[in-house]
BAVO-300782 format. One record per residue (C-alpha): residue number from 1; chain; x, y, z. Coordinates in nm, 2 decimals. Example, Ala and Ser with C-alpha at 12.3 -4.5 7.8 and 13.67 -1.06 7.14 Angstrom:
# residues 2
1|A|1.23|-0.45|0.78 $
2|A|1.37|-0.11|0.71 $
//
This chain:
# residues 438
1|A|9.81|9.31|12.00 $
2|A|10.05|9.21|11.74 $
3|A|10.32|9.09|11.97 $
4|A|10.38|8.75|12.12 $
5|A|10.60|8.84|12.42 $
6|A|10.74|8.49|12.50 $
7|A|11.08|8.47|12.67 $
8|A|11.37|8.50|12.44 $
9|A|11.58|8.19|12.39 $
10|A|11.90|8.39|12.33 $
11|A|12.04|8.31|12.68 $
12|A|11.97|7.94|12.67 $
13|A|12.07|7.83|12.33 $
14|A|12.37|7.61|12.25 $
15|A|12.58|7.62|11.93 $
16|A|12.70|7.31|11.75 $
17|A|12.91|7.27|11.43 $
18|A|12.87|6.95|11.23 $
19|A|13.08|6.83|10.93 $
20|A|12.88|6.76|10.61 $
21|A|12.99|6.64|10.27 $
22|A|12.71|6.71|10.04 $
23|A|12.61|7.08|10.07 $
24|A|12.30|7.06|9.85 $
25|A|12.17|6.73|9.99 $
26|A|12.18|6.86|10.35 $
27|A|12.02|7.20|10.24 $
28|A|11.73|6.99|10.09 $
29|A|11.71|6.79|10.41 $
30|A|11.69|7.11|10.62 $
31|A|11.42|7.25|10.42 $
32|A|11.21|6.94|10.44 $
33|A|11.26|6.92|10.81 $
34|A|11.18|7.29|10.85 $
35|A|10.82|7.26|10.70 $
36|A|10.71|7.10|11.03 $
37|A|10.72|7.45|11.17 $
38|A|10.43|7.70|11.11 $
39|A|10.70|7.98|11.07 $
40|A|11.03|7.96|10.89 $
41|A|11.26|8.16|10.67 $
42|A|11.55|8.05|10.44 $
43|A|11.78|8.29|10.30 $
44|A|11.98|8.14|10.02 $
45|A|12.29|8.30|9.85 $
46|A|12.34|8.00|9.62 $
47|A|12.71|8.05|9.65 $
48|A|12.75|8.38|9.45 $
49|A|13.06|8.57|9.54 $
50|A|12.89|8.93|9.50 $
51|A|13.04|9.21|9.71 $
52|A|12.98|9.25|9.99 $
53|A|12.92|8.87|10.05 $
54|A|12.59|8.74|10.21 $
55|A|12.57|8.47|10.44 $
56|A|12.57|8.16|10.23 $
57|A|12.25|7.99|10.37 $
58|A|12.04|8.09|10.68 $
59|A|11.75|7.90|10.80 $
60|A|11.54|8.04|11.10 $
61|A|11.25|7.79|11.21 $
62|A|10.99|7.83|11.48 $
63|A|10.90|8.16|11.66 $
64|A|11.00|8.19|12.02 $
65|A|10.85|8.54|12.00 $
66|A|10.72|8.75|11.71 $
67|A|10.56|9.09|11.62 $
68|A|10.31|9.13|11.34 $
69|A|10.17|9.46|11.22 $
70|A|9.80|9.52|11.30 $
71|A|9.58|9.81|11.40 $
72|A|9.75|9.84|11.74 $
73|A|10.11|9.77|11.63 $
74|A|10.29|10.01|11.41 $
75|A|10.65|10.08|11.31 $
76|A|10.74|10.23|11.65 $
77|A|10.63|9.90|11.82 $
78|A|10.87|9.72|11.59 $
79|A|11.16|9.92|11.73 $
80|A|11.06|9.85|12.08 $
81|A|11.06|9.47|11.98 $
82|A|11.40|9.48|11.84 $
83|A|11.53|9.67|12.14 $
84|A|11.37|9.42|12.38 $
85|A|11.63|9.14|12.31 $
86|A|11.95|9.09|12.13 $
87|A|11.88|8.77|11.96 $
88|A|11.85|8.70|11.58 $
89|A|11.53|8.84|11.41 $
90|A|11.40|8.74|11.06 $
91|A|11.10|8.86|10.88 $
92|A|10.97|9.10|10.61 $
93|A|10.86|9.46|10.54 $
94|A|10.57|9.46|10.29 $
95|A|10.54|9.75|10.03 $
96|A|10.22|9.89|10.20 $
97|A|10.44|9.99|10.51 $
98|A|10.46|10.31|10.30 $
99|A|10.13|10.41|10.44 $
100|A|10.30|10.45|10.79 $
101|A|10.61|10.63|10.65 $
102|A|10.42|10.88|10.42 $
103|A|10.06|10.99|10.42 $
104|A|9.94|10.72|10.17 $
105|A|9.67|10.47|10.14 $
106|A|9.62|10.13|9.98 $
107|A|9.28|10.05|9.85 $
108|A|9.35|9.77|9.60 $
109|A|9.26|9.41|9.69 $
110|A|9.53|9.18|9.84 $
111|A|9.45|8.79|9.81 $
112|A|9.78|8.67|9.97 $
113|A|9.77|8.84|10.30 $
114|A|10.11|8.92|10.44 $
115|A|10.11|9.18|10.70 $
116|A|10.29|9.51|10.67 $
117|A|10.56|9.37|10.87 $
118|A|10.64|9.06|11.06 $
119|A|10.96|8.95|11.26 $
120|A|11.03|8.66|11.47 $
121|A|11.32|8.53|11.69 $
122|A|11.38|8.18|11.58 $
123|A|11.36|7.87|11.80 $
124|A|11.63|7.71|11.58 $
125|A|11.90|7.90|11.37 $
126|A|12.08|7.70|11.11 $
127|A|12.37|7.81|10.90 $
128|A|12.48|7.59|10.61 $
129|A|12.80|7.63|10.40 $
130|A|13.01|7.38|10.21 $
131|A|13.15|7.14|10.46 $
132|A|12.96|7.27|10.77 $
133|A|12.63|7.28|10.94 $
134|A|12.59|7.52|11.23 $
135|A|12.28|7.46|11.46 $
136|A|12.19|7.71|11.74 $
137|A|11.91|7.59|11.96 $
138|A|11.82|7.45|12.29 $
139|A|11.89|7.09|12.17 $
140|A|12.11|7.10|11.86 $
141|A|12.19|6.74|11.87 $
142|A|11.83|6.64|11.86 $
143|A|11.76|6.87|11.56 $
144|A|12.07|6.74|11.38 $
145|A|11.94|6.38|11.39 $
146|A|11.60|6.49|11.28 $
147|A|11.75|6.67|10.99 $
148|A|11.97|6.37|10.89 $
149|A|11.67|6.16|10.90 $
150|A|11.46|6.39|10.69 $
151|A|11.39|6.32|10.32 $
152|A|11.60|6.51|10.08 $
153|A|11.33|6.53|9.81 $
154|A|11.03|6.74|9.83 $
155|A|10.69|6.56|9.78 $
156|A|10.57|6.65|9.42 $
157|A|10.25|6.80|9.41 $
158|A|10.32|7.08|9.15 $
159|A|10.16|7.01|8.82 $
160|A|10.09|7.25|8.55 $
161|A|9.95|7.60|8.68 $
162|A|9.78|7.82|8.42 $
163|A|9.80|8.19|8.51 $
164|A|9.61|8.50|8.39 $
165|A|9.71|8.86|8.38 $
166|A|9.54|9.16|8.52 $
167|A|9.63|9.36|8.21 $
168|A|9.63|9.26|7.86 $
169|A|9.91|9.36|7.64 $
170|A|9.70|9.65|7.48 $
171|A|9.59|9.76|7.83 $
172|A|9.94|9.75|7.96 $
173|A|10.06|9.96|7.68 $
174|A|9.78|10.22|7.72 $
175|A|9.87|10.26|8.09 $
176|A|10.24|10.31|8.00 $
177|A|10.14|10.58|7.77 $
178|A|9.93|10.75|8.03 $
179|A|10.23|10.74|8.27 $
180|A|10.45|10.89|8.00 $
181|A|10.19|11.18|7.99 $
182|A|10.26|11.24|8.38 $
183|A|10.63|11.25|8.30 $
184|A|10.58|11.51|8.04 $
185|A|10.37|11.71|8.29 $
186|A|10.65|11.71|8.54 $
187|A|10.46|11.48|8.78 $
188|A|10.75|11.24|8.80 $
189|A|11.08|11.14|8.62 $
190|A|11.05|10.77|8.65 $
191|A|10.79|10.52|8.77 $
192|A|10.81|10.15|8.83 $
193|A|10.49|10.01|8.70 $
194|A|10.40|9.65|8.80 $
195|A|10.12|9.41|8.70 $
196|A|10.01|9.07|8.85 $
197|A|9.97|8.72|8.71 $
198|A|9.76|8.50|8.91 $
199|A|9.59|8.16|8.95 $
200|A|9.27|8.09|9.15 $
201|A|9.30|7.72|9.20 $
202|A|9.68|7.64|9.23 $
203|A|9.72|7.32|9.45 $
204|A|10.10|7.29|9.48 $
205|A|10.39|7.22|9.71 $
206|A|10.59|7.53|9.78 $
207|A|10.90|7.34|9.87 $
208|A|10.90|7.15|9.54 $
209|A|10.84|7.48|9.36 $
210|A|11.12|7.66|9.53 $
211|A|11.36|7.38|9.46 $
212|A|11.26|7.37|9.08 $
213|A|11.29|7.75|9.08 $
214|A|11.63|7.74|9.24 $
215|A|11.74|7.49|8.97 $
216|A|11.63|7.71|8.69 $
217|A|11.71|8.04|8.83 $
218|A|11.95|8.04|9.14 $
219|A|12.00|8.40|9.25 $
220|A|12.19|8.56|9.54 $
221|A|11.91|8.70|9.74 $
222|A|11.66|8.40|9.71 $
223|A|11.43|8.31|9.98 $
224|A|11.17|8.06|10.10 $
225|A|10.94|8.23|10.36 $
226|A|10.65|8.06|10.53 $
227|A|10.40|8.23|10.77 $
228|A|10.13|7.97|10.84 $
229|A|9.95|7.94|10.52 $
230|A|10.12|8.22|10.34 $
231|A|10.44|8.15|10.13 $
232|A|10.70|8.36|9.96 $
233|A|10.90|8.15|9.69 $
234|A|11.17|8.42|9.58 $
235|A|11.45|8.41|9.33 $
236|A|11.57|8.78|9.38 $
237|A|11.90|8.91|9.24 $
238|A|11.87|9.24|9.43 $
239|A|11.99|9.37|9.76 $
240|A|11.78|9.65|9.93 $
241|A|12.00|9.73|10.23 $
242|A|12.27|9.59|10.43 $
243|A|12.43|9.73|10.75 $
244|A|12.77|9.62|10.88 $
245|A|12.89|9.83|11.17 $
246|A|12.84|10.20|11.09 $
247|A|12.84|10.13|10.71 $
248|A|12.51|10.10|10.53 $
249|A|12.50|10.01|10.16 $
250|A|12.23|9.97|9.89 $
251|A|12.26|9.80|9.54 $
252|A|11.96|9.90|9.32 $
253|A|11.90|9.72|9.00 $
254|A|11.79|9.92|8.69 $
255|A|11.86|9.78|8.34 $
256|A|11.80|9.44|8.20 $
257|A|11.90|9.23|7.89 $
258|A|11.84|8.87|7.80 $
259|A|12.10|8.59|7.84 $
260|A|12.17|8.40|7.52 $
261|A|12.28|8.04|7.47 $
262|A|12.53|8.16|7.21 $
263|A|12.83|8.30|7.38 $
264|A|12.90|8.56|7.12 $
265|A|12.54|8.68|7.12 $
266|A|12.53|8.68|7.50 $
267|A|12.85|8.90|7.52 $
268|A|12.68|9.14|7.27 $
269|A|12.37|9.16|7.50 $
270|A|12.58|9.22|7.79 $
271|A|12.78|9.49|7.62 $
272|A|12.46|9.65|7.48 $
273|A|12.32|9.68|7.83 $
274|A|12.64|9.85|7.94 $
275|A|12.60|10.12|7.67 $
276|A|12.23|10.15|7.67 $
277|A|12.15|10.52|7.73 $
278|A|11.79|10.43|7.83 $
279|A|11.91|10.19|8.10 $
280|A|12.18|10.42|8.22 $
281|A|11.95|10.70|8.25 $
282|A|11.70|10.49|8.47 $
283|A|11.98|10.36|8.68 $
284|A|12.14|10.70|8.75 $
285|A|11.80|10.83|8.86 $
286|A|11.76|10.54|9.11 $
287|A|12.11|10.60|9.24 $
288|A|12.04|10.98|9.30 $
289|A|11.73|10.87|9.48 $
290|A|11.91|10.62|9.70 $
291|A|12.19|10.86|9.76 $
292|A|11.93|11.12|9.89 $
293|A|11.75|10.86|10.11 $
294|A|12.08|10.75|10.26 $
295|A|12.18|11.11|10.32 $
296|A|11.90|11.14|10.58 $
297|A|12.06|10.89|10.82 $
298|A|12.43|10.91|10.74 $
299|A|12.69|11.15|10.84 $
300|A|12.74|11.44|10.61 $
301|A|12.96|11.39|10.31 $
302|A|13.00|11.02|10.36 $
303|A|12.74|10.89|10.10 $
304|A|12.91|10.79|9.80 $
305|A|12.86|10.57|9.48 $
306|A|13.10|10.28|9.50 $
307|A|13.01|10.14|9.16 $
308|A|12.81|10.28|8.88 $
309|A|12.65|10.08|8.59 $
310|A|12.81|9.74|8.71 $
311|A|12.68|9.46|8.48 $
312|A|12.62|9.13|8.66 $
313|A|12.51|8.80|8.49 $
314|A|12.24|8.57|8.63 $
315|A|12.09|8.25|8.47 $
316|A|11.82|8.44|8.29 $
317|A|11.93|8.80|8.24 $
318|A|12.20|9.04|8.26 $
319|A|12.15|9.32|8.51 $
320|A|12.28|9.67|8.56 $
321|A|12.36|9.72|8.94 $
322|A|12.50|10.02|9.11 $
323|A|12.64|10.03|9.48 $
324|A|12.57|10.32|9.71 $
325|A|12.70|10.34|10.07 $
326|A|12.74|10.59|10.36 $
327|A|12.85|10.60|10.72 $
328|A|12.55|10.60|10.96 $
329|A|12.49|10.87|11.22 $
330|A|12.56|10.76|11.58 $
331|A|12.30|10.57|11.75 $
332|A|12.07|10.56|11.45 $
333|A|11.77|10.32|11.49 $
334|A|11.66|10.05|11.26 $
335|A|11.32|10.20|11.21 $
336|A|11.48|10.54|11.13 $
337|A|11.69|10.39|10.85 $
338|A|11.38|10.21|10.71 $
339|A|11.17|10.52|10.73 $
340|A|11.43|10.71|10.52 $
341|A|11.48|10.44|10.26 $
342|A|11.16|10.23|10.22 $
343|A|11.02|10.13|9.98 $
344|A|11.33|10.11|9.77 $
345|A|11.37|10.35|9.49 $
346|A|11.43|10.07|9.22 $
347|A|11.06|9.97|9.29 $
348|A|10.91|10.31|9.31 $
349|A|11.06|10.58|9.11 $
350|A|11.12|10.96|9.16 $
351|A|11.00|11.16|9.32 $
352|A|10.91|10.87|9.55 $
353|A|10.59|10.99|9.72 $
354|A|10.43|11.11|9.40 $
355|A|10.51|10.79|9.21 $
356|A|10.36|10.58|9.49 $
357|A|10.04|10.78|9.45 $
358|A|10.04|10.69|9.08 $
359|A|10.13|10.33|9.15 $
360|A|9.81|10.32|9.36 $
361|A|9.62|10.48|9.08 $
362|A|9.72|10.27|8.79 $
363|A|9.81|9.94|8.93 $
364|A|9.52|9.67|8.98 $
365|A|9.66|9.48|9.28 $
366|A|9.80|9.57|9.61 $
367|A|10.16|9.48|9.61 $
368|A|10.18|9.34|9.96 $
369|A|10.52|9.16|10.02 $
370|A|10.61|9.20|9.66 $
371|A|10.86|9.48|9.62 $
372|A|10.89|9.47|10.00 $
373|A|11.20|9.31|10.17 $
374|A|11.29|8.99|10.34 $
375|A|11.60|8.95|10.56 $
376|A|11.75|8.94|10.91 $
377|A|11.88|9.16|11.19 $
378|A|12.17|9.00|11.39 $
379|A|12.24|9.04|11.77 $
380|A|12.49|9.32|11.70 $
381|A|12.23|9.52|11.51 $
382|A|12.37|9.45|11.16 $
383|A|12.11|9.34|10.89 $
384|A|12.07|9.24|10.54 $
385|A|11.75|9.26|10.33 $
386|A|11.67|9.17|9.98 $
387|A|11.43|9.33|9.73 $
388|A|11.12|9.09|9.68 $
389|A|11.11|9.05|9.30 $
390|A|11.11|8.74|9.07 $
391|A|10.90|8.59|9.34 $
392|A|10.58|8.37|9.36 $
393|A|10.34|8.45|9.64 $
394|A|10.10|8.15|9.74 $
395|A|9.81|8.14|10.00 $
396|A|9.79|7.77|10.08 $
397|A|9.45|7.81|10.26 $
398|A|9.27|7.95|9.94 $
399|A|9.51|7.80|9.67 $
400|A|9.56|8.16|9.53 $
401|A|9.89|8.21|9.35 $
402|A|10.03|8.54|9.23 $
403|A|10.35|8.69|9.09 $
404|A|10.41|9.04|8.97 $
405|A|10.65|9.19|8.73 $
406|A|10.74|9.55|8.65 $
407|A|10.99|9.79|8.48 $
408|A|11.09|10.15|8.50 $
409|A|10.90|10.38|8.29 $
410|A|11.06|10.69|8.17 $
411|A|10.97|10.94|7.89 $
412|A|11.21|10.77|7.65 $
413|A|11.08|10.42|7.70 $
414|A|10.90|10.22|7.44 $
415|A|10.58|10.07|7.59 $
416|A|10.59|9.75|7.38 $
417|A|10.96|9.69|7.47 $
418|A|10.87|9.74|7.84 $
419|A|10.59|9.46|7.81 $
420|A|10.86|9.23|7.66 $
421|A|11.10|9.31|7.94 $
422|A|10.84|9.21|8.19 $
423|A|10.78|8.89|8.02 $
424|A|11.16|8.82|8.01 $
425|A|11.18|8.88|8.38 $
426|A|10.91|8.63|8.46 $
427|A|11.03|8.37|8.22 $
428|A|11.19|8.14|8.48 $
429|A|10.86|8.16|8.70 $
430|A|10.65|8.08|8.40 $
431|A|10.86|7.78|8.33 $
432|A|10.84|7.66|8.68 $
433|A|10.46|7.69|8.69 $
434|A|10.40|7.54|8.36 $
435|A|10.63|7.25|8.48 $
436|A|10.82|7.25|8.17 $
437|A|11.20|7.20|8.10 $
438|A|11.38|7.52|8.08 $
//
């Protein structure tokens, strides 16, 4: 079975708060300390003040109990696992969970190896914010001393990593033009088409890589996630789904323009994105899809668009982000919400099932955890999950490294411009892997 039913530690943990002076120093110490565990999950807001605000920095380490998807353990088993205890849970939903939600298959090769879902109740829960370090564990004082004694510098083992693409530029353009034919025939309106860059012999230190990526491209839904020999190094700017009480909220991204060093040109790019008819068209299609998804689990008439075409600036790019929310039906289950909304519309397209069939047909690599979600469920049943984009996936056992990039394809898009947009989105990762100065 895919469940380890150890006794929950929720009833015997102690909560301690410690005063800290150097937030970044302590965060680095916590990360180096956490690496002794075979399982940990860091969720890092990087002090963004986006609405609604995320927890600044959460670190869950060690698994007192866990559940992993396998042939005997499906999404219904996940709900039973959630209901069996009221502790914190951290974990992921991989893109290929779609096969349990819809009648779909995945035949492409996956060389990273994340399961369709994995959730664990941590042995140690740490919250870090400026001035304070919160530790929830059976022996918080012991862990505090270990953290303070830990190094604040990750061991450098990350040299230059050369990557190859699954598609050449010409192959990519040819596929985009094929997808536009599907749109012309009425098979779909928009499709998010992704392609993989990879390296076969990448001997590196994931902690050092995460620290470097965070310095170059700190984003509000970043994560460092370790499951034994599998790593996710994530600099995501996108929230998939958040629940707080009876309110559920999604913030899809569609629309990207490049940041410029010159302030005047940067403002021009930002203004261009806001007025771009193409990007607005893509964004509103995804908003309509999210509204439809949320209406399946929300009270009638409560789903609304809180913000349409909001422009938010990140270190590498400007993004067009919309916000959709609704009031959940009474006694709705976590897995019912996921079945209605996953995979997220920004990484699929519309109509969702048909574009997922086309994704399987035209992409060369199984997405796995890419375009899935990582996050937490708290003891009250509230949760917050990101969209796994702008991410490096790494299998430490095989030294296989992968990152994927994509964009929304519509009838009006230009294939060459979509190729350039993909390269722009991956610029920070490319800089990190080549060990260059930004």
